[in-house]
N, C-alpha and C positions, 0 to 999 in steps of 0.2 A: 704200648707206650703211654706213659703217664704225663699229662700236661701239667706243667708247673704254673700256678697262678700267683703272681707276685702281689705284694701290697700296692705297688704303684699302678698295677693294672686295675685293681679294684678301685683305686682312687680316680684313675682316668675315666673309667666307665661311669662311676658315680657323678663325676664332674660333667660328663657329656649328657647324662640323663637329666641332671639338674638344669643345664643350659637349655636343653630342648623344651622342658616343661615351662621354664621361665619365658622362652621365646614364644611358645604357644599362648601363654597367658597374656603376654604383652600385646600380641597380635589381636586377641579377642578384645582386650581393653581398648585398643586403638579403634577397632571396628565399632565398638559401642560409643566411643566419643565422637566418631564421624558419621555414624549411621549408615556406613557403606561396607559391603562385603569386601570390595576391592579397595585397599588403601594405597596401593602402589602397583604399577603395571607388572612388576615381577611376581606378584602374588599369583595371578592367573592371566598369563599373556593373551590367551585366546579371547577371554571375556573382556579384558582391557581394550583389546583391539576393536572388538565389536562396539563397546561403549564409545570409543573415539569416533567410529563411523556414524553411530547414532547421533552423537553431539553435532557432527558436521551436517547431517541431514536436517536436524532441528534448526540449526543456524540458517540453512538454505530456505527453509519454510518461513522463518522470520524475515528473511530478506524479501521474499515474495510478498509477505504481508505489509512490509514497508512500502513496496511498490504500489500495492493496492491502496494503501492509505494516501499516497501522493496522488494517485488517479482520482480517488474519491474527492479529495479536497479541490482538485482542479475541476472535476465535473460539477460539483456543487456550485463553484464560482460561475461556471458557464451557465448553469441552469438559472441562477439568480439573475445574471445579466440578460439572458434571453427572455425570461419572464417579464423583467422590467421593460425591456424593449417592446414586447408584445402589448403590454399595458399602454405604453405611449402610442403605439400604432393604432390602438382602438380609439384613442382620443383624436389622433390625426384623422381617422376616417370620419369620426363624428363631425369634425370641423369641415371636412370636404363635402359631406352630405349637406351640412348647413349652407355651405357656400354655393352649392348647386341649386339651392332654392331660388326660383325666379323672382321671388318677392324682395330679395335683397338688392341693394344698390351697390355701385362700385366702391363707395366709401366703406360700406360694411364689409365687403370682401377684402379690402386692403387691411382692415383691422384684423380680420380672421387670419390673413396671411402672416401677420406679425407673430401671432401665437404659434402658427405652424412652423415658422422659422426656428423659434425657440425649441419646439418639440424635435425638429430635425437635429438641431445641435445636441440635444440631450441623447438622441439615438446614436449619433456619431461618437459621443463620449462613452456610451455603453459598449459600442462595437470595438472601442479601443481600450477596453478594460484590461488591467494588468493584475497579475497575482502578487503574492507577498514578496516574491523575488524580483519583481519588476518585469516579468515576462508577459508579453501580450497573449491573451487567451485565444484570440481568433486570427492569429497570423500564420497558422500552419506551423512549419518548422522554422520560420523566420521570427522567432520569438522576441528578438531584440529590436525589431523594426515595427513602427506603428503601422498597423494593417490598413487603416482607412485615413487617407490624407489627400489634400488637393493636388491635382496635376498642374501642368503649366498653364492650363486654361481655367484653373480654379474649380474644376469639377472634382468632387470627392470620389476617388477610385480605390480599388483594392490593390494593395502592394505586397500582400503576403503570398503564400503559395497554397497548393491544394494538398499538401502532405498531411497524412495522419500518422502521428508518432505512436509507435507500438512498443509496449513494455511487457516483459515476461512476468506472469503472475502465477506460474505453476510450471512443473517440469515439462508439460506438454500443452501449456495454455498461455496465450498472449492476448493483450487487450489494447484497443485504441484509447489514447488518453486525451484526445482533443477533437474538436470539430473545426475545420477550416472556415474562415470568414466567408469564403465564396459559397459555402454550402448553407450557412445560416442566413447570410444577407444576400439572397439570390438576385440574379438578373431577371428582367422581364423581357419578353419577346414582343416586338412592336412592328407594325407595318412601316416600311421605309418610304411610303408614298410613291414607290416605283414598281409596285407589284411584288416586292420582295419582303423579307423579314430581317430584322436587325435586333441584336441583343442590347439592352440598356441596363446600366448598372443600378443597383439598389438606391443609392443616394441621388443619382441623376434623375431617376424616375420620380423620386420624392421632390427634388428641386423643380422639375418640370411642372408637377402638380401645384406647388406653391406659386410658381410664376403664373400658372393658369388662373389660380384664384385671385392673385394680385391684379392681373389684367382682365379679370371677368371674362375669360375665354371659356364659354360653356362647354364647347366640344372637347377641349383639352381637359376640363374638369371631369367630365364623364369618363374619359379615357383613364385619367388618374385614379378615379374611384375603382375602376376595374383592376387596375394594376396594383392598388393597395391590397386587394384581396389576394393577389398572387404573392406579394411580398409577405403578407401575414401568414400565408400557407407555408412558405419556406421556413419562417420562424417556428410555426407549430410543429412542422416535421422535425426540426432540429431539437426542439424541447422534448418531443417524444423519444428521439434517439438518445438524448442524454438520460432520460428517465429509464430507458431500457438498459443502458450501460450501468447506471447506478444499481439496478436490480442484479445485474451480472456481478458487480463488485460485491454485493452482499452475499450472493450465492457462493462465489469463489472464496470469499473470506471464511465462510462456514466450512467449506471443503478443507481449507488449510488448517482451520482449528481442529477438525477431526483427525487430519493426518498428524498434526503435531501432538495431539493427545495420545494417539496410538503409539507414536514413537517414544514419547515420554513414559508411557505405560510399559513398553517393552524394555526400555532402559532401566526402569525401576525394578522390574522383575530380575534383571541381571545383577544390578549392583546394590539395591537397597537391602539393608540388613533385617533379618528376622530376629527381633529383640528377644523374644522368648527363648528361641534356640541358642542365641548368643549368650544370654545370662546363664542358662543351664550349663553350657560349655565352660563358661568362666568359673562357675562354682566347682565343676569337675577339675578344671586346671588348678584351681587354688588348693583343692584337696590333694591332688597329685603333687603339687609343689611342696606342700607341707610334709607329705610322706617322703619325697625325695630329699628334702632338707634334713629330715630326721635320720634317714639312712646315711646321708653324707656325713652328718655329724658323728655317727657311730663309727663309720669306716675311717674317718680321719684320725680317730683316737687309737686305732689298732696299730700295733708294732710287734716285733718278735719278743720283746721283753714282757708285753702284756700277755702274749700267748704262753710264754714260759711260766709266768706267775699263775 
């Protein structure tokens, strides 16, 4: 059986070949213009799907890094406030030691107590430090409530809570982003005069010391000196904790940088274009297109009358 090949069949085949070569060249040119192997999902669905998952993973790592940045800013603000408080406390102790000197008179001690009052007010202000959003640093989870303020008797007490707010900084890693005021500005334990022990708040202990200096109560001044050491130790422990947390922040940030770099490298291997290979392919496609166009031009001129002639 002899298969008849018509002129229209030749024309259709040539047209199809020309369209395929033009499509291949257009795709290569688009790849070169974007620098990507995959210019649309339909090109390579499997790879496109993988790229989408990698992009989602990279976005999640960036979200973790955003959380870490927020934690770092807060911790640095806490560290500054606590260091400033510690400095003021050292001056407070210097004055208390000076007031304990037996050579001073009552008038001298009253003068010293005036400076101590100002120092205590400064520490209250530092304990009520707010961040750029107006949230109190040392209020636990009650960030909108001033943590240290006078009660009904005028004694400055802690009105925050003991909560430590936890934030995700990795797929399997969470971090505390705050130190409650009750941890940084600790209580002291004092004899209640009845054979028992009683807790006394940070600012109450400080106020008692100031009253002792003002009233030249030597016994109470000595007790206050001992309690200042306890208060200072609580601040030192909190400063050390913040420093440790900041080191963890740096370490975790480095981990996330490495993960993100690895993900981007994998995504680059999948979708980034090999320019040398693409240019070589484009040149081949151009030659193929020129050949197809030449063949198509010849075929389009053929007819039965040309054949008869």
